[in-house]
N, C-alpha and C positions, 0 to 999 in steps of 0.2 A: 061229388068227384072230390078225391083228396087233392091239397093242394101240391103242386110241384116244388121240390126242394129247388132252391138256386142253384146253378151249374157253376162250378170254379172257373173262372175266366183266365184261363192259360195266357190269352192274347195281352191280358192288362201285365201280367206277371214277367212276361219276356222283358220288354222295356225295361223295367226297374232292376232284372238282373243285369241287364247291358249296360245301365248307367254308369257314370264315371265313380259317381259315391259307393256304389255296389263294387265297381273294380278296386278303387284304392282301397276298400276294407278289405276285400279278398286278398289283395297284394300285401296289406299289412300283416292281417292274420297268416297268411303262408310264411311270411319273413320271420315273424315272432315265434311260431308255433316252430319252425326250424331251427330257430334259436334256442328255443328252450330244450328242444329233442337234443340237439348237439350238448347243450350245457347239462342237461340229465345224463346223458352217456357219459361225458367227461366226468362227471360227478361219481359214479357209480364205478367208473373205472379206476377211478384215486382211492375211491373206499376198497374197492377189493385188492388194490395194490397194498393199501395199508393194512389188509387184514393178512397178506402173503407174507409182507415183511414183519408184521407182529408173530405168525406162526414162525417164521426162521428165527427171530428173536429168542422165542420160547424154547425153540428145540435145543437152540445152541446154548442157552442158559441152563437147563437141566444137565446136559452133558458135562457142561464145566464144571457145575456143582459136583457131580460125582466123581469127575476126576480129580477134583482139590480131595474129596474124602478119601480117594484110593491112595493119594500121595500122604495123607495125614495119619493122626491118630484116632483111636476109638476114643468119642467124648465120654463115654462112661469109665473108662478105665484110665485114659490117659498115656496107653500105650499102644503101638504101632499095630496097624491090622494084619502085619505079617503076610501079606497077600491071601489072607481068608474071605473069599468072595462071597459067602454065606454071610459073614458079620456085616461086611462092608454093605452089601444090600439090605439085609435087616435093618442098620443103622440109618441107611439113606430112606428107606420107604416109609421108617417109624418117624422120622423126624421132617418128612416132605410132605406139604398139605399141596394137590393138584387142584386146577381148577374144573368147572362140571365138563368143559370141554376136551381135557387133557387125561391120558393115560400112560402111565408106566409098566414097563414090562421087562423082567429079569430072567435069562435066562443061563444054568450052572450046568456044564457038561452035557449041552445040547437038549435037555428037556427045560420045560418053562417051571421057573422057580418061585417067583414074587408076582403079583399084579396089584395096581393101585388099588383103592377101595373104590368101589361103585363107577367101575369105567363105563365110558358110553357103549363100550362094545367089547366084549372078551375076544380079542386078536387072537390069543393061545388057541382057541378052539378053531382056528382056520388053519386047518393042515399045510395048505400051500404058504400061508404067511410064515408059520412055523419051519416050514422046508427052506424058505427062502433066508430066513435070516439066524437059524441055529448054529450054521458053522462058519459066520463071517469070519474074515481075517482083516477086513478093512472096513472103515465105515462106508454106510449106503444110506442116501436119501432118496426116498421111495413116495410112490402114492398108490393107494387101492381103494376098493369100494367095499364097504362093510355094512353091517344091518343098521347102523346108527349114520350111513352118510358116508361120503367121500372122507379119506385120512390120508394126512401127510405126516410122516414118520421119518424118524432119524434113529438108525441102529449102528451103534460102535461098538466092536470087540473090547471086553475087560480083560487085562492080563493078571492073572492068581499065579500062587505058588501050587505046584505039584506036591500033593503030601508025601509021596513016595520018594520021590529025587529031590525035595525041596528046591526046584528050579522053577524059575518062572516059566510059566505058558499059559496060552489063550486058553483059558477054561469057561468064560461067561459073555453072554452077551446083554446091552443094555439099549432097550427100546423107548423112546419118546415118541407119544402119536398125538396130533391135534386133529381133532375131528372139526371140520370147517362148516359143516351144514347149518349149523345153527347161526353160526357168524354171517354167512352169506344170507341165511334167510331174514335175518335183522336187516340187513343191507337192503334185501328186497322190499322188505315192509317199509322200511324208511322212504324209500326211494318211491315207493308206491302214494305214500301219504304226501311227499313232495310232489308227485306229477298230480295229484289230486288238486293240492292247493294251486299249482300252477294251471291247471284245467280253470279252476274257479277264476284265477287271476286273468288267464286269458280271455275269460267271457266277459269279465268286468269291462279290462281292456278294451275288448272289441266294442262294446256297448259305447264306451267314450270314446272310442276311435270314430264310429259311425255319427256320434253326435259333433265331435270337433270336424269331420269330413263336411258333415252337413253344412256347420256355419263358415268352413273356408270357402266349399261351392258356394254359399250363399249370394255372391255378388255375380257369379255367373249365371245363376237363375234368375237374378234381377235384369242380367244384361239380356237374357232369351225373353223375359217378360219384356221388357223396353224396346227389343226388335220386333215382339208381335203386335205392340202397341203402335208401332210408326206405320204410316202409308202415307199414301204419295202427297194426300192434302194436310196432313199434320206431322210434321217433323221436329216438334218441342219437345218430345218426352227424352230424357236424360237419364242415365244410371247414377245413383247415388253414390257417392265415394267417400270413404273414411279411410284413415290411416296410412301408411306409408310403404307397404308391402309391395309384392309383385302383383296381386290382386287388385290393390288399388291403381297401380300402375296400369293395368290392363283397363280397369274401368275408365280411368281418364282416357286413357287413348281410345277407346271404343267411345265416349262423348267427343273426343277431338273430330275423331272420323266422322260423326253425326253431324257436327258442326260445318265440316267441309263438304259433307253431302246436301246439308241443308243448303249451304252458299252457292254450290254446284247447281243444284234444281232452281234456287231462286233466280241465278243468272241466266240459266237456260230458259225459263218462264218468261224473264226481262227480255231476254235475245230473242226467243222466238216472237214474243210480241211485238218488239220494235223492228225486227226484220220485216214483220208481216204490213206494218204500218209503213214502212220505207218501200215496200214492194208495192203497196194497194196503190199509192199513188201514180208510178207510173204505168200500171195496168190500165188504173182508171181512165188516165190521160191517152193511152193508145186504144181503147176500147171506145172511148167516146168520138175520138176524132174518124175512127173507120166507120162508125156507125153513122157519121154524117157526110162522108167523103161521097163528093158527085162525081160524074163522068167527065168533067170539066179537066181536061190534061194538068192544067198550073194548080188545080186544087189536089189531084191525085199525087202530083210531085211534091207540092207542100207537105201532102198528109205523111206520105213515104218517108220525107226527110226526118219529119218530127217523130214519126215511128223509129226510125233506125237510131234517133238520137236517145230516144228513151230506152230503146233495147240496150244501147250500149252502156246507160247508167245503169240498168239493171245487172249486166254482164261485169261490170267495174265493183258493183255490191256483191255478187256472188263470189268473184275472184277475193276480194277482202275477207268475205266471211271463211271462205275456205283458206286462206292465210290465217286467219286467227285460229282457226280450228286444228291446224297444223302446228299451230305454237305450243299447244301442250303435249306433243310428241318429242320424247327424248332426241330425234335425230334432227329436230328443228334447227339447230344450231351445228353447222360444221365447222368444227373449232382447227383453227391452224395460226400460224405464227403470223401476225400482221404488223408493218410497221407504219406507224400512223404517219412519221411524215412523208410516207412515199402515198397512202391512201387519201389524206386528205386533200393535196392538190388535186387529185383526179375527181374527187366527189364536187370540190369546189368548182372545176371546169363545168362539170356537168349542170350543176343547179344554178350558174351564173347566166344560162341561156333561158331561164324560164320567164323571167319577166323583166320589165324595165325599170331595174332599179340600181342604188348604188353598191353593188357587190363589193364587199372587202373580207381581204385574207389575212386574218390574225395572225396567222404563222402556226406552226406545231414543232414541239419540242421532241427531238429523236427520242422515241420510246416503243418499246413491242408490245403487241396484245396478243392473247390465246384468243381469238375471234373467228367470224364469219364475215369475211369481207363484203359479201353479196347483201348479207344483212344487215350489216352497218350501212352501206351504201344505201340501202332501202329506206333504213330509219332516217339519217341525215337529209336524204331528199324528200321526203314525208315533211320534216321540220321544215325545211326552206319552202315546200310549197304552202305549208300552213303560214309561214311568216310573209309570203307573197301575197296571201288573201288577206291578211289584215295590214298591209301597207299600202301605201300609193307610191305611184312613179317617184323617184328622186330619193327617197327614204332607203337608208342604209339597212342591208342585211349582210352580216358578218359570220363568217366560218373560222374557228380556230382550235386548239387543243395544248394543252399542259398537263404538267406531271405534279402529283402530290402525293409523296412517300408511296405508298403500294398501289395507287390510283392513276388512272388517266382520264384528264376532264375532256372532254369533247362538247363544245358549244356552239348553238346557232343563235344569235341574237339579232333584234331589229329594233327599230326606231318607230314602230308602228303603235298602234292604239290600245296596246297592253291587255290584260287580264284582270278583270275584277276578282277580290280576294274571295269571293263567294263560289267562284266559279273555278279556282284554281286546283281543286280535287276532282270534280266531276268531270271534266274537259277529257280525263284521260278514261273514262268510262265510254262503253261500246253506244254509238249512236247519239252520243252526248255534245252539245253545243254552249257555248257561252250564249246566258240567258239575256244578257245586257245589251247583245252586239246583234246588228243584224246580219241576214245571212249573206254572206259573199260569194258562196260558190255553191256549185251541186253536189258537193259530197255529199256523205253519208254519216258524217261524225265517227268514222272508224280510223282516220290517219294517226291520230295520237293513241288510241288504243295499241294499233300495229306497233308503233314505236315503243311503247309499253312492254309490249310483250318481247318484241326483240331486245330491249336492254335486260330485261329480268331473265330471258334465255341465255345472257352473257353473264348471269348472276350479279349485275350492276342496279343501277336506280338512276331515276330521270328526276333532276330539281329544277324546279322552276322560280325564277325570280322576275318579278313583274309591277309596275306601277302604269295604272291607267293613264293613257295619252302620252306616255314616255317610252314603251316599248316594252320586249321580254327578251327573257336569257334562257333557254333551254338548254341545260347542261345535263350530258350524259356521264354518269360516274362508272366506267369502269375498271376491274382488275387488271393490274400490268402484271407481263411476264415478268418473273423474276429469273435472275441467273441461277443455276447449279448451287453455287456457294452459297448464294442469300437465301435457297429453299432449305439448303443443309442447316444454315444456321437458324432458321424461321423454326425448322421441326427440332431442334436442340433445344431451343429456348421453350417451346412449347413441353419439352419433355421435363426441364428444370422445373417449370412451373408445376407440372403434373405431380 
């Protein structure tokens, strides 16, 4: 049985025709082809217009030469022609050499008299042409079709002397004819050759454009390959970046996006793992006590109290997790104008009832913030609660605020056990606690993470100054609200620097 010829796979061709590279090439070819057509049309128009101007010049030149001869002398005798048209025409035709596409015709007394040697077409054999020019009294510029193609002519009457009366009279007509077919044919031939050269140039440029487009789009293909190589368990693939153009910027932005995605997924995995670990303990405790609970009323009451306490812990954990998840939303912070000197005393009044400590108010300089008062209160309360957990009765916990340039500093300081240097960064992570300190509360390690989320939502930062055994100072550095004049001056300064 004869082998079957492989069928052309149109489905494989269609995606290539729809590719960005093909669309760029088609757009480039169309633009270049249109430009070449317009340029070719303009060039042909210029050339044809040049032919027309040349025809007008040649027609006028021949007529002017005849007119000079009519008003001059006979070169052979040196005497005036005395209005003898035949002598004038004989001398002019004898001494004038015409081009191949030019012809001269002379009419005397209404009849053809002379024709230049070897004219492209014998117009005097055309009755219509003869009738049109034989009785002219005014110059005529005309066009006609002949056996040699289109003709542009200029016919002028020539004044001679009537032999009978010896008075001037119009007795002759001089015609100059230019045959433009060969000139226009040469223009068309030249434009045809130029068109072939431009087509070859278009083909070469199109191939070069296809290659260049492929090289320019190579980073995009690498980005696609990188994206395909990425899966949930391996986000390490990155797009190679070189140069400093827009494609390189796209590659760098793509890699930065992958970095953010990788960090987000890693954070999500850690978050889920830590949340599962934190929830596993209270669930195990509840399950264990419920399994061993007896019918004894006292035992049942004790078990119920313990279960409720563990459920409260899980409720607080879920509440904190929801709060942290909302911190990534744009509406997490409800900005409004907040007076620090008003906000801080209210917060101090609330936190001073948390525990038996020596609460100190360090004061607050008058300043305004574009901030969310509830979120700030929540963050400061969390810091105060954290200070309570790491201090003992009688130790100082202070709250205060100051302004430094365009920022407001709000602090919570204590004289507690302090934070080891190794723990100063990690304690702001979710579910993190100081490694060298015993657990002093039933919290889940989310308090300082919430503080960090609130401060970052305000566009600020958290600074920690601490010394083990001598206390800690948590400082919130927040952008202060500036007056309209100050904002305008700052924008003007930025414009000058730009």
